[in-house]
Backbone atoms as SQL, in Angstrom:
CREATE TABLE atoms (id INTEGER PRIMARY KEY, chain TEXT, resi INTEGER, resn TEXT, atom TEXT, x REAL, y REAL, z REAL);
INSERT INTO atoms VALUES
  (1, 'A', 1, 'UNK', 'N', 128.308, 65.727, 92.556),
  (2, 'A', 1, 'UNK', 'CA', 128.413, 66.576, 93.728),
  (3, 'A', 1, 'UNK', 'C', 127.871, 67.967, 93.458),
  (4, 'A', 2, 'UNK', 'N', 128.003, 68.426, 92.219),
  (5, 'A', 2, 'UNK', 'CA', 127.498, 69.745, 91.874),
  (6, 'A', 2, 'UNK', 'C', 125.991, 69.837, 92.046),
  (7, 'A', 3, 'UNK', 'N', 125.277, 68.762, 91.655),
  (8, 'A', 3, 'UNK', 'CA', 123.829, 68.776, 91.778),
  (9, 'A', 3, 'UNK', 'C', 123.382, 68.696, 93.227),
  (10, 'A', 4, 'UNK', 'N', 124.180, 68.040, 94.071),
  (11, 'A', 4, 'UNK', 'CA', 123.863, 67.999, 95.492),
  (12, 'A', 4, 'UNK', 'C', 123.946, 69.395, 96.099),
  (13, 'A', 5, 'UNK', 'N', 124.964, 70.144, 95.733),
  (14, 'A', 5, 'UNK', 'CA', 125.080, 71.533, 96.203),
  (15, 'A', 5, 'UNK', 'C', 123.924, 72.382, 95.698),
  (16, 'A', 6, 'UNK', 'N', 123.535, 72.156, 94.449),
  (17, 'A', 6, 'UNK', 'CA', 122.420, 72.892, 93.865),
  (18, 'A', 6, 'UNK', 'C', 121.121, 72.600, 94.617),
  (19, 'A', 7, 'UNK', 'N', 120.892, 71.349, 94.948),
  (20, 'A', 7, 'UNK', 'CA', 119.681, 70.978, 95.680),
  (21, 'A', 7, 'UNK', 'C', 119.693, 71.567, 97.082),
  (22, 'A', 8, 'UNK', 'N', 120.831, 71.504, 97.764),
  (23, 'A', 8, 'UNK', 'CA', 120.921, 72.078, 99.113),
  (24, 'A', 8, 'UNK', 'C', 120.734, 73.591, 99.098),
  (25, 'A', 9, 'UNK', 'N', 121.353, 74.278, 98.133),
  (26, 'A', 9, 'UNK', 'CA', 121.168, 75.725, 98.012),
  (27, 'A', 9, 'UNK', 'C', 119.706, 76.052, 97.725),
  (28, 'A', 10, 'UNK', 'N', 119.094, 75.303, 96.829),
  (29, 'A', 10, 'UNK', 'CA', 117.695, 75.560, 96.476),
  (30, 'A', 10, 'UNK', 'C', 116.761, 75.308, 97.655),
  (31, 'A', 11, 'UNK', 'N', 117.031, 74.279, 98.438),
  (32, 'A', 11, 'UNK', 'CA', 116.194, 74.006, 99.611),
  (33, 'A', 11, 'UNK', 'C', 116.350, 75.095, 100.671),
  (34, 'A', 12, 'UNK', 'N', 117.565, 75.590, 100.845),
  (35, 'A', 12, 'UNK', 'CA', 117.782, 76.688, 101.796),
  (36, 'A', 12, 'UNK', 'C', 117.071, 77.961, 101.334),
  (37, 'A', 13, 'UNK', 'N', 117.161, 78.258, 100.060),
  (38, 'A', 13, 'UNK', 'CA', 116.479, 79.432, 99.517),
  (39, 'A', 13, 'UNK', 'C', 114.967, 79.256, 99.622),
  (40, 'A', 14, 'UNK', 'N', 114.465, 78.042, 99.387),
  (41, 'A', 14, 'UNK', 'CA', 113.026, 77.782, 99.500),
  (42, 'A', 14, 'UNK', 'C', 112.551, 77.970, 100.927),
  (43, 'A', 15, 'UNK', 'N', 113.351, 77.555, 101.900),
  (44, 'A', 15, 'UNK', 'CA', 112.985, 77.753, 103.301),
  (45, 'A', 15, 'UNK', 'C', 112.929, 79.231, 103.643),
  (46, 'A', 16, 'UNK', 'N', 113.892, 79.997, 103.162),
  (47, 'A', 16, 'UNK', 'CA', 113.887, 81.450, 103.395),
  (48, 'A', 16, 'UNK', 'C', 112.710, 82.106, 102.684),
  (49, 'A', 17, 'UNK', 'N', 112.417, 81.672, 101.463),
  (50, 'A', 17, 'UNK', 'CA', 111.279, 82.223, 100.723),
  (51, 'A', 17, 'UNK', 'C', 109.969, 81.897, 101.429),
  (52, 'A', 18, 'UNK', 'N', 109.859, 80.712, 101.971),
  (53, 'A', 18, 'UNK', 'CA', 108.676, 80.334, 102.742),
  (54, 'A', 18, 'UNK', 'C', 108.499, 81.267, 103.937),
  (55, 'A', 19, 'UNK', 'N', 109.574, 81.514, 104.666),
  (56, 'A', 19, 'UNK', 'CA', 109.493, 82.405, 105.825),
  (57, 'A', 19, 'UNK', 'C', 109.124, 83.830, 105.404),
  (58, 'A', 20, 'UNK', 'N', 109.685, 84.298, 104.302),
  (59, 'A', 20, 'UNK', 'CA', 109.367, 85.649, 103.827),
  (60, 'A', 20, 'UNK', 'C', 107.911, 85.767, 103.379),
  (61, 'A', 21, 'UNK', 'N', 107.395, 84.761, 102.681),
  (62, 'A', 21, 'UNK', 'CA', 106.010, 84.853, 102.223),
  (63, 'A', 21, 'UNK', 'C', 105.021, 84.723, 103.374),
  (64, 'A', 22, 'UNK', 'N', 105.327, 83.877, 104.343),
  (65, 'A', 22, 'UNK', 'CA', 104.447, 83.764, 105.507),
  (66, 'A', 22, 'UNK', 'C', 104.427, 85.084, 106.272),
  (67, 'A', 23, 'UNK', 'N', 105.574, 85.730, 106.418),
  (68, 'A', 23, 'UNK', 'CA', 105.588, 87.025, 107.106),
  (69, 'A', 23, 'UNK', 'C', 104.896, 88.096, 106.277),
  (70, 'A', 24, 'UNK', 'N', 105.023, 88.048, 104.944),
  (71, 'A', 24, 'UNK', 'CA', 104.330, 89.024, 104.093),
  (72, 'A', 24, 'UNK', 'C', 102.818, 88.852, 104.186),
  (73, 'A', 25, 'UNK', 'N', 102.358, 87.615, 104.228),
  (74, 'A', 25, 'UNK', 'CA', 100.921, 87.363, 104.365),
  (75, 'A', 25, 'UNK', 'C', 100.445, 87.827, 105.742),
  (76, 'A', 26, 'UNK', 'N', 101.248, 87.600, 106.772),
  (77, 'A', 26, 'UNK', 'CA', 100.886, 88.051, 108.118),
  (78, 'A', 26, 'UNK', 'C', 100.835, 89.563, 108.227),
  (79, 'A', 27, 'UNK', 'N', 101.787, 90.232, 107.600),
  (80, 'A', 27, 'UNK', 'CA', 101.788, 91.693, 107.624),
  (81, 'A', 27, 'UNK', 'C', 100.584, 92.235, 106.866),
  (82, 'A', 28, 'UNK', 'N', 100.243, 91.606, 105.745),
  (83, 'A', 28, 'UNK', 'CA', 99.066, 92.042, 104.988),
  (84, 'A', 28, 'UNK', 'C', 97.786, 91.798, 105.788),
  (85, 'A', 29, 'UNK', 'N', 97.745, 90.691, 106.531),
  (86, 'A', 29, 'UNK', 'CA', 96.564, 90.417, 107.356),
  (87, 'A', 29, 'UNK', 'C', 96.432, 91.445, 108.472),
  (88, 'A', 30, 'UNK', 'N', 97.563, 91.942, 108.947),
  (89, 'A', 30, 'UNK', 'CA', 97.531, 92.975, 109.978),
  (90, 'A', 30, 'UNK', 'C', 97.246, 94.355, 109.393),
  (91, 'A', 31, 'UNK', 'N', 97.305, 94.464, 108.057),
  (92, 'A', 31, 'UNK', 'CA', 96.981, 95.731, 107.408),
  (93, 'A', 31, 'UNK', 'C', 98.080, 96.767, 107.507),
  (94, 'A', 32, 'UNK', 'N', 99.334, 96.356, 107.419),
  (95, 'A', 32, 'UNK', 'CA', 100.428, 97.294, 107.631),
  (96, 'A', 32, 'UNK', 'C', 101.274, 97.579, 106.399),
  (97, 'A', 33, 'UNK', 'N', 100.877, 97.141, 105.203),
  (98, 'A', 33, 'UNK', 'CA', 101.686, 97.445, 104.024),
  (99, 'A', 33, 'UNK', 'C', 101.312, 98.807, 103.453),
  (100, 'A', 34, 'UNK', 'N', 100.028, 99.002, 103.178),
  (101, 'A', 34, 'UNK', 'CA', 99.575, 100.293, 102.645),
  (102, 'A', 34, 'UNK', 'C', 98.938, 101.098, 103.770),
  (103, 'A', 35, 'UNK', 'N', 99.718, 101.445, 104.800),
  (104, 'A', 35, 'UNK', 'CA', 99.160, 102.125, 105.953),
  (105, 'A', 35, 'UNK', 'C', 98.686, 103.542, 105.624),
  (106, 'A', 36, 'UNK', 'N', 99.198, 104.145, 104.560),
  (107, 'A', 36, 'UNK', 'CA', 98.809, 105.510, 104.211),
  (108, 'A', 36, 'UNK', 'C', 97.500, 105.563, 103.418),
  (109, 'A', 37, 'UNK', 'N', 97.036, 104.405, 102.958),
  (110, 'A', 37, 'UNK', 'CA', 95.868, 104.366, 102.085),
  (111, 'A', 37, 'UNK', 'C', 94.879, 103.351, 102.643),
  (112, 'A', 38, 'UNK', 'N', 93.812, 103.807, 103.221),
  (113, 'A', 38, 'UNK', 'CA', 92.804, 102.917, 103.805),
  (114, 'A', 38, 'UNK', 'C', 91.642, 102.750, 102.836),
  (115, 'A', 39, 'UNK', 'N', 91.538, 101.579, 102.251),
  (116, 'A', 39, 'UNK', 'CA', 90.498, 101.286, 101.285),
  (117, 'A', 39, 'UNK', 'C', 89.269, 100.782, 102.048),
  (118, 'A', 40, 'UNK', 'N', 88.236, 101.593, 102.095),
  (119, 'A', 40, 'UNK', 'CA', 87.048, 101.232, 102.875),
  (120, 'A', 40, 'UNK', 'C', 85.998, 100.487, 102.041),
  (121, 'A', 41, 'UNK', 'N', 85.907, 100.777, 100.739),
  (122, 'A', 41, 'UNK', 'CA', 84.820, 100.225, 99.929),
  (123, 'A', 41, 'UNK', 'C', 85.024, 98.760, 99.571),
  (124, 'A', 42, 'UNK', 'N', 86.202, 98.400, 99.178),
  (125, 'A', 42, 'UNK', 'CA', 86.445, 97.036, 98.708),
  (126, 'A', 42, 'UNK', 'C', 87.641, 96.456, 99.462),
  (127, 'A', 43, 'UNK', 'N', 87.374, 95.903, 100.625),
  (128, 'A', 43, 'UNK', 'CA', 88.448, 95.399, 101.478),
  (129, 'A', 43, 'UNK', 'C', 89.146, 94.196, 100.861),
  (130, 'A', 44, 'UNK', 'N', 88.414, 93.350, 100.125),
  (131, 'A', 44, 'UNK', 'CA', 89.028, 92.166, 99.524),
  (132, 'A', 44, 'UNK', 'C', 90.100, 92.548, 98.507),
  (133, 'A', 45, 'UNK', 'N', 89.807, 93.530, 97.666),
  (134, 'A', 45, 'UNK', 'CA', 90.799, 93.998, 96.699),
  (135, 'A', 45, 'UNK', 'C', 92.021, 94.573, 97.417),
  (136, 'A', 46, 'UNK', 'N', 91.800, 95.305, 98.469),
  (137, 'A', 46, 'UNK', 'CA', 92.882, 95.893, 99.266),
  (138, 'A', 46, 'UNK', 'C', 93.761, 94.794, 99.862),
  (139, 'A', 47, 'UNK', 'N', 93.141, 93.756, 100.409),
  (140, 'A', 47, 'UNK', 'CA', 93.891, 92.666, 101.030),
  (141, 'A', 47, 'UNK', 'C', 94.672, 91.870, 99.981),
  (142, 'A', 48, 'UNK', 'N', 94.057, 91.603, 98.834),
  (143, 'A', 48, 'UNK', 'CA', 94.745, 90.875, 97.764),
  (144, 'A', 48, 'UNK', 'C', 95.918, 91.685, 97.228),
  (145, 'A', 49, 'UNK', 'N', 95.747, 92.990, 97.091),
  (146, 'A', 49, 'UNK', 'CA', 96.864, 93.822, 96.609),
  (147, 'A', 49, 'UNK', 'C', 98.004, 93.858, 97.611),
  (148, 'A', 50, 'UNK', 'N', 97.700, 93.846, 98.900),
  (149, 'A', 50, 'UNK', 'CA', 98.759, 93.782, 99.912),
  (150, 'A', 50, 'UNK', 'C', 99.531, 92.473, 99.798),
  (151, 'A', 51, 'UNK', 'N', 98.825, 91.365, 99.636),
  (152, 'A', 51, 'UNK', 'CA', 99.504, 90.073, 99.473),
  (153, 'A', 51, 'UNK', 'C', 100.344, 90.053, 98.202),
  (154, 'A', 52, 'UNK', 'N', 99.818, 90.622, 97.120),
  (155, 'A', 52, 'UNK', 'CA', 100.536, 90.655, 95.854),
  (156, 'A', 52, 'UNK', 'C', 101.837, 91.431, 95.988),
  (157, 'A', 53, 'UNK', 'N', 101.798, 92.591, 96.623),
  (158, 'A', 53, 'UNK', 'CA', 103.009, 93.409, 96.800),
  (159, 'A', 53, 'UNK', 'C', 103.986, 92.715, 97.750),
  (160, 'A', 54, 'UNK', 'N', 103.505, 92.185, 98.857),
  (161, 'A', 54, 'UNK', 'CA', 104.383, 91.540, 99.833),
  (162, 'A', 54, 'UNK', 'C', 105.065, 90.301, 99.289),
  (163, 'A', 55, 'UNK', 'N', 104.319, 89.441, 98.623),
  (164, 'A', 55, 'UNK', 'CA', 104.900, 88.221, 98.071),
  (165, 'A', 55, 'UNK', 'C', 105.786, 88.548, 96.874),
  (166, 'A', 56, 'UNK', 'N', 105.413, 89.568, 96.103),
  (167, 'A', 56, 'UNK', 'CA', 106.255, 89.998, 94.977),
  (168, 'A', 56, 'UNK', 'C', 107.602, 90.508, 95.442),
  (169, 'A', 57, 'UNK', 'N', 107.605, 91.293, 96.516),
  (170, 'A', 57, 'UNK', 'CA', 108.881, 91.769, 97.063),
  (171, 'A', 57, 'UNK', 'C', 109.691, 90.615, 97.652),
  (172, 'A', 58, 'UNK', 'N', 109.000, 89.673, 98.292),
  (173, 'A', 58, 'UNK', 'CA', 109.697, 88.518, 98.861),
  (174, 'A', 58, 'UNK', 'C', 110.298, 87.632, 97.774),
  (175, 'A', 59, 'UNK', 'N', 109.730, 87.615, 96.588),
  (176, 'A', 59, 'UNK', 'CA', 110.230, 86.773, 95.500),
  (177, 'A', 59, 'UNK', 'C', 111.492, 87.335, 94.863),
  (178, 'A', 60, 'UNK', 'N', 111.769, 88.612, 95.072),
  (179, 'A', 60, 'UNK', 'CA', 112.977, 89.198, 94.482),
  (180, 'A', 60, 'UNK', 'C', 114.251, 88.655, 95.117),
  (181, 'A', 61, 'UNK', 'N', 114.205, 88.326, 96.379),
  (182, 'A', 61, 'UNK', 'CA', 115.405, 87.854, 97.084),
  (183, 'A', 61, 'UNK', 'C', 115.844, 86.476, 96.572),
  (184, 'A', 62, 'UNK', 'N', 114.953, 85.474, 96.500),
  (185, 'A', 62, 'UNK', 'CA', 115.400, 84.187, 95.934),
  (186, 'A', 62, 'UNK', 'C', 115.829, 84.289, 94.481),
  (187, 'A', 63, 'UNK', 'N', 115.140, 85.116, 93.716),
  (188, 'A', 63, 'UNK', 'CA', 115.513, 85.273, 92.302),
  (189, 'A', 63, 'UNK', 'C', 116.915, 85.862, 92.180),
  (190, 'A', 64, 'UNK', 'N', 117.240, 86.841, 93.013),
  (191, 'A', 64, 'UNK', 'CA', 118.579, 87.434, 92.985),
  (192, 'A', 64, 'UNK', 'C', 119.638, 86.435, 93.432),
  (193, 'A', 65, 'UNK', 'N', 119.348, 85.670, 94.475),
  (194, 'A', 65, 'UNK', 'CA', 120.324, 84.693, 94.968),
  (195, 'A', 65, 'UNK', 'C', 120.589, 83.594, 93.943),
  (196, 'A', 66, 'UNK', 'N', 119.546, 83.103, 93.307),
  (197, 'A', 66, 'UNK', 'CA', 119.731, 82.060, 92.296),
  (198, 'A', 66, 'UNK', 'C', 120.494, 82.623, 91.105),
  (199, 'A', 67, 'UNK', 'N', 120.156, 83.829, 90.695),
  (200, 'A', 67, 'UNK', 'CA', 120.851, 84.451, 89.558),
  (201, 'A', 67, 'UNK', 'C', 122.330, 84.704, 89.885),
  (202, 'A', 68, 'UNK', 'N', 122.622, 85.018, 91.133),
  (203, 'A', 68, 'UNK', 'CA', 124.007, 85.312, 91.526),
  (204, 'A', 68, 'UNK', 'C', 124.858, 84.056, 91.703),
  (205, 'A', 69, 'UNK', 'N', 124.295, 83.016, 92.302),
  (206, 'A', 69, 'UNK', 'CA', 125.098, 81.853, 92.667),
  (207, 'A', 69, 'UNK', 'C', 125.003, 80.680, 91.690),
  (208, 'A', 70, 'UNK', 'N', 123.930, 80.577, 90.947),
  (209, 'A', 70, 'UNK', 'CA', 123.766, 79.470, 90.003),
  (210, 'A', 70, 'UNK', 'C', 123.260, 79.976, 88.660),
  (211, 'A', 71, 'UNK', 'N', 124.033, 80.810, 87.966),
  (212, 'A', 71, 'UNK', 'CA', 123.514, 81.349, 86.702),
  (213, 'A', 71, 'UNK', 'C', 123.387, 80.304, 85.596),
  (214, 'A', 72, 'UNK', 'N', 124.207, 79.268, 85.624),
  (215, 'A', 72, 'UNK', 'CA', 124.139, 78.280, 84.546),
  (216, 'A', 72, 'UNK', 'C', 122.964, 77.314, 84.706),
  (217, 'A', 73, 'UNK', 'N', 122.561, 77.044, 85.929),
  (218, 'A', 73, 'UNK', 'CA', 121.457, 76.110, 86.189),
  (219, 'A', 73, 'UNK', 'C', 120.310, 76.809, 86.904),
  (220, 'A', 74, 'UNK', 'N', 120.057, 78.057, 86.527),
  (221, 'A', 74, 'UNK', 'CA', 119.072, 78.830, 87.285),
  (222, 'A', 74, 'UNK', 'C', 117.655, 78.298, 87.137),
  (223, 'A', 75, 'UNK', 'N', 117.289, 77.746, 85.985),
  (224, 'A', 75, 'UNK', 'CA', 115.929, 77.251, 85.814),
  (225, 'A', 75, 'UNK', 'C', 115.695, 75.996, 86.644),
  (226, 'A', 76, 'UNK', 'N', 116.690, 75.150, 86.752),
  (227, 'A', 76, 'UNK', 'CA', 116.565, 73.970, 87.600),
  (228, 'A', 76, 'UNK', 'C', 116.462, 74.377, 89.069),
  (229, 'A', 77, 'UNK', 'N', 117.286, 75.321, 89.467),
  (230, 'A', 77, 'UNK', 'CA', 117.270, 75.786, 90.847),
  (231, 'A', 77, 'UNK', 'C', 115.954, 76.479, 91.196),
  (232, 'A', 78, 'UNK', 'N', 115.456, 77.312, 90.296),
  (233, 'A', 78, 'UNK', 'CA', 114.188, 78.000, 90.560),
  (234, 'A', 78, 'UNK', 'C', 113.037, 76.997, 90.607),
  (235, 'A', 79, 'UNK', 'N', 113.098, 75.971, 89.782),
  (236, 'A', 79, 'UNK', 'CA', 112.060, 74.930, 89.825),
  (237, 'A', 79, 'UNK', 'C', 112.066, 74.215, 91.165),
  (238, 'A', 80, 'UNK', 'N', 113.252, 73.907, 91.667),
  (239, 'A', 80, 'UNK', 'CA', 113.359, 73.251, 92.977),
  (240, 'A', 80, 'UNK', 'C', 112.855, 74.180, 94.069),
  (241, 'A', 81, 'UNK', 'N', 113.193, 75.467, 93.988),
  (242, 'A', 81, 'UNK', 'CA', 112.730, 76.443, 94.984),
  (243, 'A', 81, 'UNK', 'C', 111.209, 76.519, 94.984),
  (244, 'A', 82, 'UNK', 'N', 110.598, 76.580, 93.819),
  (245, 'A', 82, 'UNK', 'CA', 109.141, 76.681, 93.738),
  (246, 'A', 82, 'UNK', 'C', 108.476, 75.418, 94.281),
  (247, 'A', 83, 'UNK', 'N', 108.965, 74.253, 93.878),
  (248, 'A', 83, 'UNK', 'CA', 108.374, 73.001, 94.360),
  (249, 'A', 83, 'UNK', 'C', 108.545, 72.831, 95.875),
  (250, 'A', 84, 'UNK', 'N', 109.718, 73.158, 96.384),
  (251, 'A', 84, 'UNK', 'CA', 109.945, 73.045, 97.829),
  (252, 'A', 84, 'UNK', 'C', 109.100, 74.052, 98.601),
  (253, 'A', 85, 'UNK', 'N', 108.950, 75.252, 98.064),
  (254, 'A', 85, 'UNK', 'CA', 108.109, 76.246, 98.721),
  (255, 'A', 85, 'UNK', 'C', 106.642, 75.817, 98.732),
  (256, 'A', 86, 'UNK', 'N', 106.185, 75.212, 97.629),
  (257, 'A', 86, 'UNK', 'CA', 104.821, 74.675, 97.607),
  (258, 'A', 86, 'UNK', 'C', 104.663, 73.581, 98.651),
  (259, 'A', 87, 'UNK', 'N', 105.672, 72.739, 98.790),
  (260, 'A', 87, 'UNK', 'CA', 105.639, 71.674, 99.787),
  (261, 'A', 87, 'UNK', 'C', 105.571, 72.253, 101.196),
  (262, 'A', 88, 'UNK', 'N', 106.380, 73.271, 101.476),
  (263, 'A', 88, 'UNK', 'CA', 106.381, 73.891, 102.805),
  (264, 'A', 88, 'UNK', 'C', 105.057, 74.594, 103.099),
  (265, 'A', 89, 'UNK', 'N', 104.500, 75.294, 102.113),
  (266, 'A', 89, 'UNK', 'CA', 103.220, 75.974, 102.313),
  (267, 'A', 89, 'UNK', 'C', 102.081, 74.973, 102.503),
  (268, 'A', 90, 'UNK', 'N', 102.139, 73.860, 101.820),
  (269, 'A', 90, 'UNK', 'CA', 101.111, 72.840, 101.981),
  (270, 'A', 90, 'UNK', 'C', 101.192, 72.128, 103.316),
  (271, 'A', 91, 'UNK', 'N', 102.355, 72.120, 103.916),
  (272, 'A', 91, 'UNK', 'CA', 102.564, 71.438, 105.197),
  (273, 'A', 91, 'UNK', 'C', 102.665, 72.421, 106.348),
  (274, 'A', 92, 'UNK', 'N', 101.905, 73.479, 106.318),
  (275, 'A', 92, 'UNK', 'CA', 102.052, 74.518, 107.336),
  (276, 'A', 92, 'UNK', 'C', 101.699, 74.011, 108.739),
  (277, 'A', 93, 'UNK', 'N', 100.789, 73.054, 108.864),
  (278, 'A', 93, 'UNK', 'CA', 100.432, 72.492, 110.168),
  (279, 'A', 93, 'UNK', 'C', 100.790, 71.015, 110.282),
  (280, 'A', 94, 'UNK', 'N', 101.672, 70.559, 109.400),
  (281, 'A', 94, 'UNK', 'CA', 102.047, 69.148, 109.365),
  (282, 'A', 94, 'UNK', 'C', 103.570, 69.023, 109.371),
  (283, 'A', 95, 'UNK', 'N', 104.067, 67.804, 109.213),
  (284, 'A', 95, 'UNK', 'CA', 105.501, 67.559, 109.122),
  (285, 'A', 95, 'UNK', 'C', 106.028, 68.257, 107.869),
  (286, 'A', 96, 'UNK', 'N', 107.147, 68.990, 107.933),
  (287, 'A', 96, 'UNK', 'CA', 107.586, 69.835, 106.809),
  (288, 'A', 96, 'UNK', 'C', 107.809, 69.119, 105.482),
  (289, 'A', 97, 'UNK', 'N', 108.252, 67.898, 105.451),
  (290, 'A', 97, 'UNK', 'CA', 108.549, 67.232, 104.183),
  (291, 'A', 97, 'UNK', 'C', 107.549, 66.128, 103.833),
  (292, 'A', 98, 'UNK', 'N', 106.321, 66.243, 104.316),
  (293, 'A', 98, 'UNK', 'CA', 105.276, 65.285, 103.988),
  (294, 'A', 98, 'UNK', 'C', 104.854, 65.475, 102.532),
  (295, 'A', 99, 'UNK', 'N', 104.907, 64.432, 101.702),
  (296, 'A', 99, 'UNK', 'CA', 104.558, 64.581, 100.282),
  (297, 'A', 99, 'UNK', 'C', 103.120, 65.027, 100.035),
  (298, 'A', 100, 'UNK', 'N', 102.231, 64.823, 100.990),
  (299, 'A', 100, 'UNK', 'CA', 100.854, 65.280, 100.824),
  (300, 'A', 100, 'UNK', 'C', 100.739, 66.800, 100.857),
  (301, 'A', 101, 'UNK', 'N', 101.820, 67.491, 101.126),
  (302, 'A', 101, 'UNK', 'CA', 101.813, 68.947, 101.120),
  (303, 'A', 101, 'UNK', 'C', 101.473, 69.531, 99.764),
  (304, 'A', 102, 'UNK', 'N', 101.850, 68.814, 98.704),
  (305, 'A', 102, 'UNK', 'CA', 101.501, 69.296, 97.368),
  (306, 'A', 102, 'UNK', 'C', 99.985, 69.268, 97.170),
  (307, 'A', 103, 'UNK', 'N', 99.352, 68.204, 97.659),
  (308, 'A', 103, 'UNK', 'CA', 97.884, 68.095, 97.550),
  (309, 'A', 103, 'UNK', 'C', 97.222, 69.167, 98.407),
  (310, 'A', 104, 'UNK', 'N', 97.721, 69.362, 99.632),
  (311, 'A', 104, 'UNK', 'CA', 97.149, 70.379, 100.502),
  (312, 'A', 104, 'UNK', 'C', 97.408, 71.783, 99.987),
  (313, 'A', 105, 'UNK', 'N', 98.488, 71.996, 99.263),
  (314, 'A', 105, 'UNK', 'CA', 98.776, 73.315, 98.698),
  (315, 'A', 105, 'UNK', 'C', 97.682, 73.718, 97.720),
  (316, 'A', 106, 'UNK', 'N', 97.280, 72.778, 96.877),
  (317, 'A', 106, 'UNK', 'CA', 96.247, 73.091, 95.895),
  (318, 'A', 106, 'UNK', 'C', 94.874, 72.979, 96.503);
């Protein structure tokens, strides 16, 4: 039963992490993270840095939740969160739990 709770917690955290990263990517696409600094010469570097900061900040929340609620099995929980998040990102226009999401992710 303990592992079932761990899997459910990890799937919930993965769903929240998916929503946070999608919103971070959307905000970066809108150009609203570094609003005080407009990089005109190299827009690609500017866009990649916005995604890096947004997704990095979004990753702190799942890491804190896993560390707080499952300190003894944190590596298993983080592995489940990462795999489930990859599955959700790969299935952005498909059924959420389609196994082909891993292939589409890469």
